[in-house]
N, C-alpha and C positions, 0 to 999 in steps of 0.2 A: 593444590594447579592440577590437574586427574594430566600423566603424560600420552595415556589413550582418548580418544574421545567422537563418539558417536551421532550423530547430527541425521539434521532429513531436514521435506520436505515434505507432507503433505498438502494435495490439492489439487482440481479439472485440468488437462491444457498447459500443462509447468515443462512438456518435454523440452522446451527453448528458457528456460528459467536458470540466469548466473547464478541465482545464486552457490551451487560447486565450483564455482568458480571461487565465486570472494572470498569464501567459508575454509577450501581448501586450501588458497594462500594466504592465509591468518591463519589457519590454524600451522605455516612451513613457518610464518613470520616470528610465531607465538615460543617454535619449538618444538609444536607440539604434532603428536602423529594420532593424525583425525582424518572422518568418512564420511560426508554429508549424501546422503542417500532421497533420490525422486520416489514421494510414491504416488502415481497418478493415477489415479483417478478413473481420467479415460482405459487405461492398461489394465487396470484388476478390478475387474468385473461381481458384481457380485463384496466385492469389500466395503463395508460401511465405515467411517469417520472412526466413529467409540471401535472395529473394529485392530482401524493399523495404530490407531491412539497406546491399544492394551502390547499388539504386539512391537510394536519400540519400547513398550517400560519396561516388559518382559526381557526383550532382547541388547536391554543393560542402555538407553539412548542415554545421553545427556538432556536433550532438548528435542523437538519441531517443530518448523516453520507451517504455521495455518495461511491459507490466501482461498481464493476463490472458491469453492463458492462455502466455506468453510465457517467464517472468520467467523459468524452470529453461534452458530449449530454447535459447534467446537466446548459454548460460555459454559452449559449445562455439564457437560463430562471430563472439567477440572472440577479438583476436589476443594482451591482458591485462588480467586482473582488478584491481581494485582489492583492500584490504589484506579489510574489512568485506565484499567481494563475496564474495571464495574461502572464507572460513568461508559463507558465513549459503550457501552455496547455491543459491546467486539474483542477476542482473539488474533490478534499470530504469531506468538511465541507460543509454546506448553515447554517448559522444562518439569522434567523428575529426578527427587531428592535422590539418595542410596536406600531410602524406605520406598519409592515407590509414589512421596508422593507428587501430586501434577499443582501445577500452580498457572497460568492464563495472566499471560502480560497483550500492551498492547506498545507494542514498536513502531508503528507506521507513524502514531501523531507526533512522535520528538521524529522523525523522518522525512514525512512533509515539510517541516516547518521547520530543521536545518536548509530545508533543498530551496526553500520558500524565502526567507530572509538572505542566504548569501549568493542568490538571483537577480529574486526581483527585488526582494528586497520591502521589509517592514511598508512603510511609506507606498510601495503602490495598493494594501489595504489597507491599510488601519485610516479611519473613520468614514471606511466607505462599503457599500455596500456587497456582495459575490454572488454569484452564483450557480451554485453542488448541483450539476450531476448526478444522483447516486446515492440513494437511503442505506445502502447496504457495508462490509462491514468496511471498505475500503473510507468510504463518504463517512464513514459517523469515524472516523480519524481524521480525516483532510474537514469533520468541520468543525469539529475543536484546539482543532493548530489553529484554520480561521479568523474561529474569536479569539483568540492565546495574543495572534498579531494586531491584534483591536482592530478586527473586523466593526463594524455598525451594526452591521445585517447582515443577516442568506439567506438568501431564498432559497430549498431546496425543492427543486423535482424528480419524482422518480416514473417510476411507468408501474408501481400499485404509490395510489394514492395514497397510502392506509400507511405504506414506509417513511412520507415524507412526511407530514405530519406526525407522526411518533419520535421522528426523528427532533420534526424541530420547537418541538411542546419535552419534549427532553433539553436544550438548548435550552430554551426559556430556564430550564428548572432548575438545574444545576447552572446560570450563567446568573438567573435570577435580575434581569430584566427584559424585557421585549424587544427580542436580538435575533430573531430568526419565525420564520413564516413557511406555510409551502406554497411550493407557487404549479399551480395546474399548467397554465401555459410557458412556451420557451420561448417564445419572437415576444410576445404580451414582453415576459421578464427580458429581454436581453438586453433595450434602452433605457435601464434605469440601473445595471449592474457597470461596477467597474473591469468586474474578471471575471471569467469560468475558470470551472473544476471538471475536467471530467474525472469522473472516479463511480465508470460504465465500464461490464467487459468489450464497448464499444469505439471497435476500429483495430483491437488484439489478434492478433496471426491464429487465422482463423473465423475470427468474426468481425465482416468488416462495416468501412459506413463509419456515419463521423454523426458524432449524438445531438449537434446544433448543425439548423440552417448556416452551412459555413457565408453563405454572401449576408446574412449580419453585422458578425463579425468588422473591426472597424480598427482603426489605428491606436483607438483610446485607449479599446480593451489589452487585459496580460489571457494565452493562459494554458494553463495547466494541467495538462492527460495527465495521471496518474500508471499509466499502461507503458509498457520497455519492450517490450516485442510488436511488433517494429520500434530502433531506439524514439522512430517519426512517424507518425504515427497520421492518417491523413487529414485527422481534425488540425491537425500540429502546423502539418506542412499548406495547409489554409487556408490557416493564425496567419505565421509568415506572411505568405504573400500579403497577404486584406495587409498589412502591416504593425497588425498585434505582438505583445515583447511572446516572447513562448513559456513551453516548458515544460518539458521530459517527466519522462519517470526514475528516467538514471539518479537520482541523486536524492530520489527517499527512497528506493533502494539501494544506493549507499547506503545510509546516512542508519535507513533501517537495520541494517542487518549489520551492524556496528556496533550498535546495545544488542540489539538480536543476541554477539558472541559474545562481550560482556559477559550480557546471562546463567548462557552452552556454554564460558568454562572461566569467568569469572579475572579474566585481560581484557582490556581495551586498545581496542586494532589499531593500529594507524591508518586516519579514514583517507588521507591525501593517495597512500597505497591502495587504497580498496577500489578510488576512484579508477584510481592508474589502469591495475585491472582491470575493471569490471571495464574498462571500455575498451583495452586488447582482448576479452570478451568476448564483446560485442558486437567488434568487427570480425571476429573468425566470425563468429553464430550466423551473421546477417551476410557475406559472403554462401560458406555450405549452404541457405535456403534461399536466396537466389540461385544458386545452383542449379539447386529443386524445381525449383517455383519457372 
């Protein structure tokens, strides 16, 4: 186990990220001197993903997390991929060994799966149809997790219809059954599904709105939003008001961070402690944002 560990996050619009709080508390609990550094593309004009990965490797980082909009682009910038990352076609974690060898992983898949199962329960999706909004990196991880949880069929909608079709085709190939298809019309899809997953950035701080017509959500639906900044998006609020069961992005964030921490350090962190740290940090962050806004 390393005594000093440097890790970080590469992505856009990440100043509200709670990953530094989660990882640095986990470092302290494990007796590791560590630091989690934000590399925000919005604040580093002209810096490309490959530049930042190279800089982190040269600086001796143990690894980095990767977030929107870089999860798919990072695939071609690492030396090796875990089997799950290769299946999904997106990575959110990169490790560097002492020789600079880079390996890409996807911890979003296990993060989504664990969060869904412990909150909504496998029965909410098992043998049923779900609607996935967003076929990017987070959406691809959620798609695989939903089918692993037993979904009968996954309808995929993305503003880029080619991405919807590509993900649906990948799922059919990987699971070897007609388990997914592209959905061009959200309104037509909603009455067919047990629940909806938002894996788009719509609803994130700085990207207002809802990705679905919320008046169409019913008490029989469940609604998942992978966003955790803010903790309760407009989608989550509206779905709850309409009587739907809801799940925000906090649980996914905690579970994926726990797996990433294990990959970075070789130490399995206390997930319950990570959850408490997350909620405390989120409360402080949201009070600060409320004061600014």
